[in-house]
LUMVEXGU-875925 format. One record per atom (N, C-alpha, C): residue number from 1; chain; atom name; x, y, z. Coordinates in pm, whole numbers, plus 50000, padded with zeros to 5 digits. Example, Ala and Ser with C-alpha at 12.3 -4.5 7.8 and 13.67 -1.06 7.14 Angstrom:
REM residues 2
[1 "A" "N" [51319 49431 50780]]
[1 "A" "CA" [51230 49550 50780]]
[1 "A" "C" [51320 49670 50780]]
[2 "A" "N" [51285 49775 50708]]
[2 "A" "CA" [51367 49894 50714]]
[2 "A" "C" [51290 50003 50787]]
***
This chain:
REM residues 147
[1 "A" "N" [95176 35660 78989]]
[1 "A" "CA" [95135 35585 78882]]
[1 "A" "C" [94991 35619 78828]]
[2 "A" "N" [94985 35646 78692]]
[2 "A" "CA" [94859 35698 78641]]
[2 "A" "C" [94771 35576 78597]]
[3 "A" "N" [94644 35578 78632]]
[3 "A" "CA" [94558 35477 78596]]
[3 "A" "C" [94518 35476 78455]]
[4 "A" "N" [94497 35361 78392]]
[4 "A" "CA" [94459 35349 78249]]
[4 "A" "C" [94322 35424 78227]]
[5 "A" "N" [94232 35420 78319]]
[5 "A" "CA" [94099 35470 78314]]
[5 "A" "C" [94112 35627 78300]]
[6 "A" "N" [94201 35681 78396]]
[6 "A" "CA" [94217 35831 78384]]
[6 "A" "C" [94275 35881 78260]]
[7 "A" "N" [94366 35804 78210]]
[7 "A" "CA" [94440 35827 78078]]
[7 "A" "C" [94339 35837 77957]]
[8 "A" "N" [94242 35717 77957]]
[8 "A" "CA" [94147 35716 77849]]
[8 "A" "C" [94042 35840 77869]]
[9 "A" "N" [94018 35864 77988]]
[9 "A" "CA" [93915 35988 77997]]
[9 "A" "C" [93975 36112 77954]]
[10 "A" "N" [94107 36129 77982]]
[10 "A" "CA" [94163 36263 77927]]
[10 "A" "C" [94168 36262 77771]]
[11 "A" "N" [94193 36138 77716]]
[11 "A" "CA" [94191 36125 77564]]
[11 "A" "C" [94060 36163 77506]]
[12 "A" "N" [93951 36110 77572]]
[12 "A" "CA" [93816 36140 77531]]
[12 "A" "C" [93787 36301 77550]]
[13 "A" "N" [93824 36357 77658]]
[13 "A" "CA" [93804 36491 77674]]
[13 "A" "C" [93879 36576 77569]]
[14 "A" "N" [94001 36540 77521]]
[14 "A" "CA" [94070 36608 77423]]
[14 "A" "C" [94005 36604 77294]]
[15 "A" "N" [93953 36479 77262]]
[15 "A" "CA" [93894 36458 77128]]
[15 "A" "C" [93771 36523 77104]]
[16 "A" "N" [93693 36535 77214]]
[16 "A" "CA" [93563 36604 77197]]
[16 "A" "C" [93536 36700 77298]]
[17 "A" "N" [93573 36823 77274]]
[17 "A" "CA" [93562 36930 77366]]
[17 "A" "C" [93409 36973 77374]]
[18 "A" "N" [93360 37002 77481]]
[18 "A" "CA" [93221 37035 77495]]
[18 "A" "C" [93198 37169 77412]]
[19 "A" "N" [93084 37168 77336]]
[19 "A" "CA" [93040 37283 77264]]
[19 "A" "C" [93119 37294 77126]]
[20 "A" "N" [93207 37191 77106]]
[20 "A" "CA" [93287 37192 76971]]
[20 "A" "C" [93203 37112 76874]]
[21 "A" "N" [93178 37174 76753]]
[21 "A" "CA" [93097 37101 76641]]
[21 "A" "C" [93178 37110 76525]]
[22 "A" "N" [93189 36999 76452]]
[22 "A" "CA" [93257 37001 76328]]
[22 "A" "C" [93165 37020 76222]]
[23 "A" "N" [93196 37109 76132]]
[23 "A" "CA" [93115 37142 76029]]
[23 "A" "C" [93165 37090 75885]]
[24 "A" "N" [93093 37029 75813]]
[24 "A" "CA" [93143 36981 75687]]
[24 "A" "C" [93149 37095 75575]]
[25 "A" "N" [93214 37060 75469]]
[25 "A" "CA" [93227 37157 75361]]
[25 "A" "C" [93090 37167 75294]]
[26 "A" "N" [93072 37260 75221]]
[26 "A" "CA" [92958 37274 75125]]
[26 "A" "C" [92985 37177 75023]]
[27 "A" "N" [92920 37069 75013]]
[27 "A" "CA" [92950 36963 74916]]
[27 "A" "C" [92841 36962 74805]]
[28 "A" "N" [92868 36937 74695]]
[28 "A" "CA" [92751 36928 74578]]
[28 "A" "C" [92654 36834 74592]]
[29 "A" "N" [92694 36725 74689]]
[29 "A" "CA" [92598 36624 74719]]
[29 "A" "C" [92562 36633 74865]]
[30 "A" "N" [92441 36578 74897]]
[30 "A" "CA" [92391 36589 75040]]
[30 "A" "C" [92444 36459 75112]]
[31 "A" "N" [92478 36479 75240]]
[31 "A" "CA" [92508 36361 75316]]
[31 "A" "C" [92390 36291 75362]]
[32 "A" "N" [92386 36167 75349]]
[32 "A" "CA" [92265 36090 75378]]
[32 "A" "C" [92246 36092 75529]]
[33 "A" "N" [92124 36101 75582]]
[33 "A" "CA" [92108 36101 75727]]
[33 "A" "C" [92094 35956 75769]]
[34 "A" "N" [92048 35877 75685]]
[34 "A" "CA" [92045 35723 75707]]
[34 "A" "C" [92171 35654 75637]]
[35 "A" "N" [92276 35673 75718]]
[35 "A" "CA" [92401 35635 75659]]
[35 "A" "C" [92437 35482 75702]]
[36 "A" "N" [92363 35406 75637]]
[36 "A" "CA" [92385 35262 75677]]
[36 "A" "C" [92456 35193 75555]]
[37 "A" "N" [92511 35074 75553]]
[37 "A" "CA" [92564 35015 75438]]
[37 "A" "C" [92522 34864 75455]]
[38 "A" "N" [92414 34826 75389]]
[38 "A" "CA" [92370 34688 75405]]
[38 "A" "C" [92437 34612 75293]]
[39 "A" "N" [92413 34478 75308]]
[39 "A" "CA" [92472 34381 75218]]
[39 "A" "C" [92411 34395 75078]]
[40 "A" "N" [92290 34443 75060]]
[40 "A" "CA" [92225 34468 74926]]
[40 "A" "C" [92288 34580 74862]]
[41 "A" "N" [92360 34662 74914]]
[41 "A" "CA" [92439 34784 74849]]
[41 "A" "C" [92570 34743 74799]]
[42 "A" "N" [92616 34615 74819]]
[42 "A" "CA" [92751 34576 74776]]
[42 "A" "C" [92738 34488 74646]]
[43 "A" "N" [92838 34499 74576]]
[43 "A" "CA" [92856 34406 74456]]
[43 "A" "C" [92934 34290 74515]]
[44 "A" "N" [92880 34170 74511]]
[44 "A" "CA" [92941 34059 74590]]
[44 "A" "C" [92990 33948 74494]]
[45 "A" "N" [92917 33914 74391]]
[45 "A" "CA" [92958 33798 74312]]
[45 "A" "C" [93039 33836 74186]]
[46 "A" "N" [93119 33747 74144]]
[46 "A" "CA" [93197 33762 74026]]
[46 "A" "C" [93117 33809 73895]]
[47 "A" "N" [92989 33760 73886]]
[47 "A" "CA" [92906 33793 73778]]
[47 "A" "C" [92860 33939 73783]]
[48 "A" "N" [92829 33991 73900]]
[48 "A" "CA" [92793 34130 73925]]
[48 "A" "C" [92913 34225 73882]]
[49 "A" "N" [93041 34183 73920]]
[49 "A" "CA" [93144 34264 73875]]
[49 "A" "C" [93179 34251 73726]]
[50 "A" "N" [93145 34134 73674]]
[50 "A" "CA" [93174 34100 73532]]
[50 "A" "C" [93075 34190 73445]]
[51 "A" "N" [92957 34206 73487]]
[51 "A" "CA" [92855 34285 73417]]
[51 "A" "C" [92904 34434 73403]]
[52 "A" "N" [92958 34478 73519]]
[52 "A" "CA" [93002 34618 73516]]
[52 "A" "C" [93124 34625 73415]]
[53 "A" "N" [93235 34538 73430]]
[53 "A" "CA" [93336 34541 73355]]
[53 "A" "C" [93314 34519 73203]]
[54 "A" "N" [93212 34430 73187]]
[54 "A" "CA" [93182 34384 73037]]
[54 "A" "C" [93116 34501 72964]]
[55 "A" "N" [93015 34579 73012]]
[55 "A" "CA" [92941 34671 72953]]
[55 "A" "C" [92913 34788 73050]]
[56 "A" "N" [93020 34868 73075]]
[56 "A" "CA" [92999 34987 73161]]
[56 "A" "C" [92927 35087 73085]]
[57 "A" "N" [92848 35172 73161]]
[57 "A" "CA" [92771 35294 73109]]
[57 "A" "C" [92875 35409 73099]]
[58 "A" "N" [92967 35407 73193]]
[58 "A" "CA" [93075 35509 73186]]
[58 "A" "C" [93193 35470 73261]]
[59 "A" "N" [93290 35551 73235]]
[59 "A" "CA" [93432 35527 73294]]
[59 "A" "C" [93489 35673 73333]]
[60 "A" "N" [93565 35669 73435]]
[60 "A" "CA" [93632 35790 73482]]
[60 "A" "C" [93758 35742 73562]]
[61 "A" "N" [93863 35815 73545]]
[61 "A" "CA" [93981 35801 73616]]
[61 "A" "C" [94034 35927 73688]]
[62 "A" "N" [94083 35921 73805]]
[62 "A" "CA" [94120 36038 73875]]
[62 "A" "C" [94234 35991 73978]]
[63 "A" "N" [94349 36043 73964]]
[63 "A" "CA" [94451 35997 74056]]
[63 "A" "C" [94476 35861 74069]]
[64 "A" "N" [94468 35785 74181]]
[64 "A" "CA" [94492 35655 74185]]
[64 "A" "C" [94367 35559 74171]]
[65 "A" "N" [94251 35626 74139]]
[65 "A" "CA" [94125 35548 74128]]
[65 "A" "C" [94078 35535 73993]]
[66 "A" "N" [94026 35421 73949]]
[66 "A" "CA" [93955 35404 73819]]
[66 "A" "C" [93815 35375 73860]]
[67 "A" "N" [93713 35450 73796]]
[67 "A" "CA" [93581 35421 73818]]
[67 "A" "C" [93504 35357 73699]]
[68 "A" "N" [93434 35255 73713]]
[68 "A" "CA" [93354 35208 73613]]
[68 "A" "C" [93209 35184 73675]]
[69 "A" "N" [93113 35237 73598]]
[69 "A" "CA" [92976 35214 73644]]
[69 "A" "C" [92874 35175 73550]]
[70 "A" "N" [92764 35120 73590]]
[70 "A" "CA" [92665 35066 73492]]
[70 "A" "C" [92520 35090 73567]]
[71 "A" "N" [92430 35156 73482]]
[71 "A" "CA" [92303 35183 73543]]
[71 "A" "C" [92232 35060 73574]]
[72 "A" "N" [92151 35068 73686]]
[72 "A" "CA" [92074 34950 73737]]
[72 "A" "C" [91935 34993 73763]]
[73 "A" "N" [91839 34906 73776]]
[73 "A" "CA" [91699 34946 73793]]
[73 "A" "C" [91656 34899 73929]]
[74 "A" "N" [91742 34897 74028]]
[74 "A" "CA" [91708 34854 74161]]
[74 "A" "C" [91651 34963 74247]]
[75 "A" "N" [91683 35086 74210]]
[75 "A" "CA" [91625 35200 74293]]
[75 "A" "C" [91738 35247 74407]]
[76 "A" "N" [91856 35197 74399]]
[76 "A" "CA" [91962 35230 74478]]
[76 "A" "C" [92091 35196 74417]]
[77 "A" "N" [92202 35259 74463]]
[77 "A" "CA" [92339 35228 74405]]
[77 "A" "C" [92403 35118 74487]]
[78 "A" "N" [92479 35050 74421]]
[78 "A" "CA" [92570 34945 74478]]
[78 "A" "C" [92716 34961 74434]]
[79 "A" "N" [92805 34923 74528]]
[79 "A" "CA" [92947 34954 74505]]
[79 "A" "C" [93032 34819 74525]]
[80 "A" "N" [93138 34821 74446]]
[80 "A" "CA" [93238 34712 74461]]
[80 "A" "C" [93377 34778 74468]]
[81 "A" "N" [93452 34742 74554]]
[81 "A" "CA" [93591 34793 74570]]
[81 "A" "C" [93696 34695 74555]]
[82 "A" "N" [93789 34736 74462]]
[82 "A" "CA" [93899 34639 74435]]
[82 "A" "C" [94031 34709 74473]]
[83 "A" "N" [94105 34652 74561]]
[83 "A" "CA" [94238 34703 74598]]
[83 "A" "C" [94335 34574 74579]]
[84 "A" "N" [94401 34571 74469]]
[84 "A" "CA" [94485 34466 74435]]
[84 "A" "C" [94595 34438 74538]]
[85 "A" "N" [94622 34313 74560]]
[85 "A" "CA" [94729 34267 74649]]
[85 "A" "C" [94866 34310 74595]]
[86 "A" "N" [94861 34313 74471]]
[86 "A" "CA" [95000 34351 74399]]
[86 "A" "C" [95050 34493 74426]]
[87 "A" "N" [94944 34584 74462]]
[87 "A" "CA" [94975 34713 74485]]
[87 "A" "C" [94992 34738 74643]]
[88 "A" "N" [94902 34674 74723]]
[88 "A" "CA" [94894 34697 74870]]
[88 "A" "C" [94913 34566 74925]]
[89 "A" "N" [95041 34520 74972]]
[89 "A" "CA" [95071 34386 75027]]
[89 "A" "C" [94997 34353 75148]]
[90 "A" "N" [94999 34443 75245]]
[90 "A" "CA" [94948 34411 75374]]
[90 "A" "C" [94781 34408 75369]]
[91 "A" "N" [94733 34301 75421]]
[91 "A" "CA" [94584 34282 75414]]
[91 "A" "C" [94513 34396 75503]]
[92 "A" "N" [94579 34432 75621]]
[92 "A" "CA" [94524 34537 75697]]
[92 "A" "C" [94515 34660 75635]]
[93 "A" "N" [94613 34699 75539]]
[93 "A" "CA" [94615 34821 75484]]
[93 "A" "C" [94509 34811 75360]]
[94 "A" "N" [94504 34698 75292]]
[94 "A" "CA" [94394 34686 75195]]
[94 "A" "C" [94252 34706 75249]]
[95 "A" "N" [94234 34641 75355]]
[95 "A" "CA" [94106 34649 75428]]
[95 "A" "C" [94067 34797 75478]]
[96 "A" "N" [94171 34861 75520]]
[96 "A" "CA" [94161 35009 75558]]
[96 "A" "C" [94120 35096 75443]]
[97 "A" "N" [94185 35077 75327]]
[97 "A" "CA" [94141 35148 75203]]
[97 "A" "C" [93998 35126 75178]]
[98 "A" "N" [93951 34998 75177]]
[98 "A" "CA" [93823 34959 75147]]
[98 "A" "C" [93716 35025 75250]]
[99 "A" "N" [93761 35019 75372]]
[99 "A" "CA" [93675 35074 75481]]
[99 "A" "C" [93660 35227 75462]]
[100 "A" "N" [93763 35298 75418]]
[100 "A" "CA" [93749 35442 75400]]
[100 "A" "C" [93668 35469 75280]]
[101 "A" "N" [93673 35398 75169]]
[101 "A" "CA" [93582 35417 75052]]
[101 "A" "C" [93440 35385 75096]]
[102 "A" "N" [93416 35272 75173]]
[102 "A" "CA" [93280 35243 75202]]
[102 "A" "C" [93217 35360 75300]]
[103 "A" "N" [93299 35404 75381]]
[103 "A" "CA" [93253 35513 75475]]
[103 "A" "C" [93204 35639 75390]]
[104 "A" "N" [93285 35673 75298]]
[104 "A" "CA" [93237 35782 75206]]
[104 "A" "C" [93118 35750 75129]]
[105 "A" "N" [93107 35621 75081]]
[105 "A" "CA" [92990 35586 75006]]
[105 "A" "C" [92861 35592 75085]]
[106 "A" "N" [92871 35549 75209]]
[106 "A" "CA" [92753 35551 75299]]
[106 "A" "C" [92698 35690 75313]]
[107 "A" "N" [92785 35793 75310]]
[107 "A" "CA" [92748 35932 75338]]
[107 "A" "C" [92683 35994 75205]]
[108 "A" "N" [92721 35942 75092]]
[108 "A" "CA" [92681 36018 74966]]
[108 "A" "C" [92590 35931 74883]]
[109 "A" "N" [92553 35816 74925]]
[109 "A" "CA" [92476 35726 74841]]
[109 "A" "C" [92340 35776 74813]]
[110 "A" "N" [92287 35862 74884]]
[110 "A" "CA" [92147 35913 74856]]
[110 "A" "C" [92144 36009 74738]]
[111 "A" "N" [92257 36074 74707]]
[111 "A" "CA" [92256 36159 74597]]
[111 "A" "C" [92323 36109 74471]]
[112 "A" "N" [92353 35978 74476]]
[112 "A" "CA" [92419 35912 74359]]
[112 "A" "C" [92310 35842 74266]]
[113 "A" "N" [92340 35843 74148]]
[113 "A" "CA" [92250 35769 74057]]
[113 "A" "C" [92228 35630 74089]]
[114 "A" "N" [92114 35562 74042]]
[114 "A" "CA" [92097 35420 74063]]
[114 "A" "C" [92190 35345 73963]]
[115 "A" "N" [92305 35301 74020]]
[115 "A" "CA" [92394 35242 73937]]
[115 "A" "C" [92486 35138 74020]]
[116 "A" "N" [92551 35042 73942]]
[116 "A" "CA" [92644 34960 74008]]
[116 "A" "C" [92786 35018 73984]]
[117 "A" "N" [92859 35047 74078]]
[117 "A" "CA" [92990 35120 74076]]
[117 "A" "C" [93096 35026 74121]]
[118 "A" "N" [93204 35033 74042]]
[118 "A" "CA" [93320 34960 74072]]
[118 "A" "C" [93427 35052 74088]]
[119 "A" "N" [93503 35068 74198]]
[119 "A" "CA" [93613 35147 74223]]
[119 "A" "C" [93734 35065 74225]]
[120 "A" "N" [93830 35090 74144]]
[120 "A" "CA" [93966 35008 74136]]
[120 "A" "C" [94083 35087 74166]]
[121 "A" "N" [94168 35049 74252]]
[121 "A" "CA" [94275 35126 74284]]
[121 "A" "C" [94383 35075 74179]]
[122 "A" "N" [94435 35174 74097]]
[122 "A" "CA" [94520 35127 73985]]
[122 "A" "C" [94672 35169 74006]]
[123 "A" "N" [94692 35240 74121]]
[123 "A" "CA" [94832 35261 74157]]
[123 "A" "C" [94839 35286 74306]]
[124 "A" "N" [94957 35268 74362]]
[124 "A" "CA" [94972 35285 74506]]
[124 "A" "C" [94946 35430 74548]]
[125 "A" "N" [94886 35447 74660]]
[125 "A" "CA" [94849 35577 74706]]
[125 "A" "C" [94838 35585 74851]]
[126 "A" "N" [94849 35701 74911]]
[126 "A" "CA" [94833 35710 75050]]
[126 "A" "C" [94683 35748 75080]]
[127 "A" "N" [94643 35751 75201]]
[127 "A" "CA" [94513 35766 75240]]
[127 "A" "C" [94448 35896 75193]]
[128 "A" "N" [94532 35997 75204]]
[128 "A" "CA" [94475 36134 75156]]
[128 "A" "C" [94445 36142 75013]]
[129 "A" "N" [94537 36087 74924]]
[129 "A" "CA" [94517 36077 74775]]
[129 "A" "C" [94386 35994 74753]]
[130 "A" "N" [94366 35894 74833]]
[130 "A" "CA" [94254 35803 74802]]
[130 "A" "C" [94123 35886 74846]]
[131 "A" "N" [94117 35951 74952]]
[131 "A" "CA" [94004 36021 74987]]
[131 "A" "C" [93973 36141 74894]]
[132 "A" "N" [94083 36212 74850]]
[132 "A" "CA" [94066 36311 74752]]
[132 "A" "C" [94000 36250 74614]]
[133 "A" "N" [94061 36133 74585]]
[133 "A" "CA" [94015 36072 74452]]
[133 "A" "C" [93859 36033 74468]]
[134 "A" "N" [93827 35984 74585]]
[134 "A" "CA" [93695 35941 74595]]
[134 "A" "C" [93595 36068 74585]]
[135 "A" "N" [93645 36171 74655]]
[135 "A" "CA" [93553 36296 74647]]
[135 "A" "C" [93525 36339 74507]]
[136 "A" "N" [93637 36334 74418]]
[136 "A" "CA" [93617 36367 74278]]
[136 "A" "C" [93530 36274 74210]]
[137 "A" "N" [93535 36147 74242]]
[137 "A" "CA" [93450 36044 74192]]
[137 "A" "C" [93303 36070 74223]]
[138 "A" "N" [93279 36106 74349]]
[138 "A" "CA" [93134 36124 74388]]
[138 "A" "C" [93089 36256 74317]]
[139 "A" "N" [93180 36358 74306]]
[139 "A" "CA" [93134 36479 74235]]
[139 "A" "C" [93104 36437 74084]]
[140 "A" "N" [93182 36368 74031]]
[140 "A" "CA" [93166 36325 73886]]
[140 "A" "C" [93028 36256 73866]]
[141 "A" "N" [93001 36156 73954]]
[141 "A" "CA" [92877 36071 73951]]
[141 "A" "C" [92755 36169 73979]]
[142 "A" "N" [92778 36253 74069]]
[142 "A" "CA" [92657 36344 74105]]
[142 "A" "C" [92627 36429 73980]]
[143 "A" "N" [92735 36491 73917]]
[143 "A" "CA" [92718 36574 73806]]
[143 "A" "C" [92665 36492 73688]]
[144 "A" "N" [92706 36368 73668]]
[144 "A" "CA" [92664 36290 73555]]
[144 "A" "C" [92506 36261 73571]]
[145 "A" "N" [92468 36232 73694]]
[145 "A" "CA" [92318 36206 73720]]
[145 "A" "C" [92229 36331 73713]]
[146 "A" "N" [92293 36454 73727]]
[146 "A" "CA" [92234 36574 73717]]
[146 "A" "C" [92191 36610 73576]]
[147 "A" "N" [92254 36562 73473]]
[147 "A" "CA" [92235 36601 73334]]
[147 "A" "C" [92115 36541 73282]]
***
């Protein structure tokens, strides 16, 4: 009989081989070394979302994602993520999509312009499509801020 601890140890050894380093792609934006995600970096209230929906500075759609953004004068970016229940029925799956988007935002927030960002899932998509769409959104925002 194999012990559970021995099984877990082999899984860890497989997932992180000694000397193995993962290198990221050359991205047009820099990954933030301080990759935190605080409450102040979220759009939380209905009025914050309504301001972005009411008078957006710009819009962009790519694949399953629609982006609306509005410049702010806070000195940092904030994000709001909408995954409709109509498209993704299971709450665990909705939360996973939001978690994936937040994770990407944490890494690129340093190179984004100071704006309130709303990402809306407008059609059903798998995780890979979602991640590719997010990458294109970050590229778009980075390019827009560079002008």
